[in-house]
C-alpha positions as CSV (number, residue, x, y, z in Angstrom):
1,X,235.2,217.8,53.5
2,X,231.6,218.6,52.5
3,X,231.0,214.9,51.8
4,X,232.4,213.8,55.2
5,X,230.5,216.6,57.0
6,X,227.3,215.7,55.2
7,X,227.7,212.1,56.2
8,X,228.4,213.1,59.8
9,X,225.3,215.3,59.9
10,X,223.1,212.5,58.5
11,X,224.5,210.0,61.0
12,X,223.9,212.5,63.9
13,X,220.4,213.1,62.6
14,X,219.7,209.3,62.5
15,X,221.0,209.0,66.1
16,X,218.8,212.0,67.2
17,X,215.8,210.4,65.6
18,X,216.5,207.0,67.2
19,X,216.9,208.7,70.6
20,X,213.7,210.6,70.2
21,X,211.8,207.4,69.3
22,X,213.3,205.6,72.2
23,X,212.4,208.4,74.6
24,X,208.8,208.6,73.2
25,X,208.5,204.8,73.6
26,X,209.8,204.9,77.2
27,X,207.4,207.7,78.1
28,X,204.5,205.8,76.6
29,X,205.4,202.6,78.5
30,X,205.8,204.6,81.7
31,X,202.3,206.1,81.2
32,X,200.8,202.7,80.6
33,X,202.5,201.2,83.7
34,X,201.2,204.0,85.9
35,X,197.7,203.7,84.5
36,X,197.8,199.9,85.2
37,X,197.4,200.4,89.0
38,X,194.8,203.0,90.0
39,X,195.0,202.2,93.8
40,X,191.4,203.3,94.3
41,X,188.2,201.4,95.0
42,X,184.5,202.4,95.5
43,X,182.0,200.8,97.8
44,X,178.3,201.5,97.5
45,X,176.1,200.9,100.5
46,X,172.3,201.1,100.3
47,X,169.2,199.6,101.8
48,X,166.9,197.7,99.5
49,X,163.3,198.3,100.6
50,X,162.0,195.2,98.7
51,X,164.3,192.7,100.5
52,X,164.8,194.6,103.8
53,X,168.6,194.1,103.4
54,X,171.5,196.4,103.3
55,X,173.3,195.8,100.0
56,X,177.1,196.4,99.7
57,X,178.9,196.4,96.4
58,X,182.7,196.9,96.4
59,X,184.3,197.8,93.0
60,X,188.0,197.3,92.3
61,X,190.0,197.7,89.2
62,X,190.7,194.1,88.3
63,X,194.4,194.8,87.6
64,X,194.8,196.3,91.1
65,X,193.0,193.3,92.6
66,X,195.2,190.8,90.7
67,X,198.4,192.6,91.6
68,X,197.4,192.9,95.3
69,X,196.4,189.3,95.6
70,X,199.6,188.2,93.9
71,X,201.6,190.2,96.4
72,X,199.6,188.7,99.3
73,X,199.8,185.1,98.1
74,X,203.3,185.2,96.5
75,X,202.0,183.6,93.3
76,X,200.4,184.7,90.0
77,X,196.6,185.0,90.0
78,X,193.9,185.3,87.3
79,X,190.7,186.8,88.6
80,X,189.1,186.6,85.2
81,X,189.4,182.8,85.0
82,X,190.0,181.4,88.4
83,X,186.9,181.3,90.8
84,X,189.2,180.3,93.6
85,X,191.3,183.4,93.2
86,X,188.1,185.6,93.2
87,X,186.9,183.8,96.3
88,X,190.2,184.4,98.1
89,X,190.1,188.1,97.1
90,X,186.5,188.5,98.2
91,X,187.3,186.9,101.6
92,X,190.1,189.5,102.0
93,X,187.8,192.3,101.1
94,X,185.1,191.1,103.5
95,X,187.6,190.8,106.3
96,X,188.7,194.4,105.7
97,X,185.3,196.0,105.6
98,X,183.1,196.5,108.7
99,X,180.1,198.4,109.9
100,X,179.6,199.3,113.6
101,X,176.3,200.6,115.0
102,X,176.5,203.8,117.1
103,X,176.0,201.7,120.2
104,X,179.2,199.8,119.4
105,X,177.5,196.6,118.1
106,X,179.0,195.0,115.0
107,X,176.8,194.7,112.0
108,X,176.7,191.1,110.7
109,X,177.6,191.1,107.0
110,X,177.3,188.1,104.7
111,X,179.7,187.6,101.7
112,X,177.6,186.8,98.7
113,X,180.2,186.5,95.9
114,X,181.9,188.3,93.1
115,X,181.5,189.4,89.5
116,X,183.9,190.4,86.8
117,X,182.6,193.2,84.6
118,X,184.4,195.5,82.1
119,X,187.8,195.7,83.8
120,X,186.3,195.6,87.3
121,X,186.0,193.0,90.0
122,X,182.8,193.4,92.1
123,X,182.5,191.9,95.6
124,X,179.0,191.7,97.1
125,X,177.9,191.6,100.7
126,X,174.6,192.1,102.5
127,X,173.4,192.8,106.1
128,X,170.4,194.0,107.9
129,X,168.9,197.3,106.5
130,X,168.2,198.6,110.0
131,X,172.0,199.1,110.4
132,X,171.8,202.1,108.2
133,X,171.6,204.8,110.9
134,X,173.2,208.1,111.6
135,X,176.5,207.6,113.4
136,X,177.3,204.3,111.7
137,X,181.0,203.7,111.9
138,X,182.7,202.3,108.8
139,X,186.1,200.5,108.2
140,X,187.2,200.1,104.6
141,X,190.8,198.9,104.6
142,X,190.9,196.8,101.4
143,X,194.3,196.8,99.7
144,X,195.7,199.4,102.1
145,X,198.0,196.8,103.6
146,X,199.5,196.3,100.1
147,X,199.5,200.0,99.2
148,X,199.4,202.6,101.9
149,X,198.4,205.2,99.2
150,X,195.3,203.1,98.3
151,X,192.1,205.3,98.5
152,X,188.8,203.6,99.3
153,X,185.6,205.7,98.9
154,X,182.4,204.5,100.6
155,X,179.1,206.0,99.4
156,X,176.2,205.4,101.7
157,X,172.8,206.0,100.0
158,X,169.7,206.8,101.9
159,X,166.3,208.2,100.8
160,X,167.6,211.6,101.9
161,X,170.9,211.6,99.9
162,X,174.4,210.2,99.8
163,X,177.2,210.4,102.3
164,X,180.7,209.8,101.1
165,X,183.6,208.7,103.2
166,X,187.1,208.6,101.9
167,X,189.7,206.3,103.5
168,X,193.3,207.4,102.8
169,X,196.4,208.0,104.8
170,X,196.0,207.1,108.5
171,X,192.2,206.9,108.4
172,X,191.1,203.5,109.8
173,X,187.5,204.1,110.7
174,X,185.1,207.0,109.9
175,X,181.7,207.9,111.3
176,X,178.9,208.5,108.8
177,X,176.7,211.5,109.3
178,X,173.7,210.5,107.3
179,X,171.2,213.0,105.9
180,X,167.8,212.9,107.6
181,X,164.8,212.1,105.5
182,X,162.6,215.2,105.5
183,X,159.4,213.2,105.1
């Protein structure tokens, strides 16, 4: 009986160890999968005094951008290697971002291009620097049609400081209250 009981205990121990390893592996994969999609983007807006232009840089996690573009196009995409895929994504971003002057006039923005850097895809735009005024209305909807929980943060930099706008939930447009230069 001792021999049979010992073998049974050893078998149960092996099963318990196998279950623990499987559970740990499953948790590890679940963590990796959730880390894969961040569902957040940051846009920096600032006037360049040397050029007289408003420079706009949108930063997306490249995995988020690839997944979203694959959902929108219904095909696999490769933003690292395929310039056409980057151009398509950039056009979508440009179409989802807008600036409106306090008087209601749209700010004309030009899409400059993209850059892949360390796990991020950057999309660049520019416009007239005089658009950077208090009361500027901003729309930043990139990827929010794919993921309603997508959070887009827009940081607007002036000589007097930074104003941050966060687009999440039902927010479609937000008005920027820019700090006034004390000089």
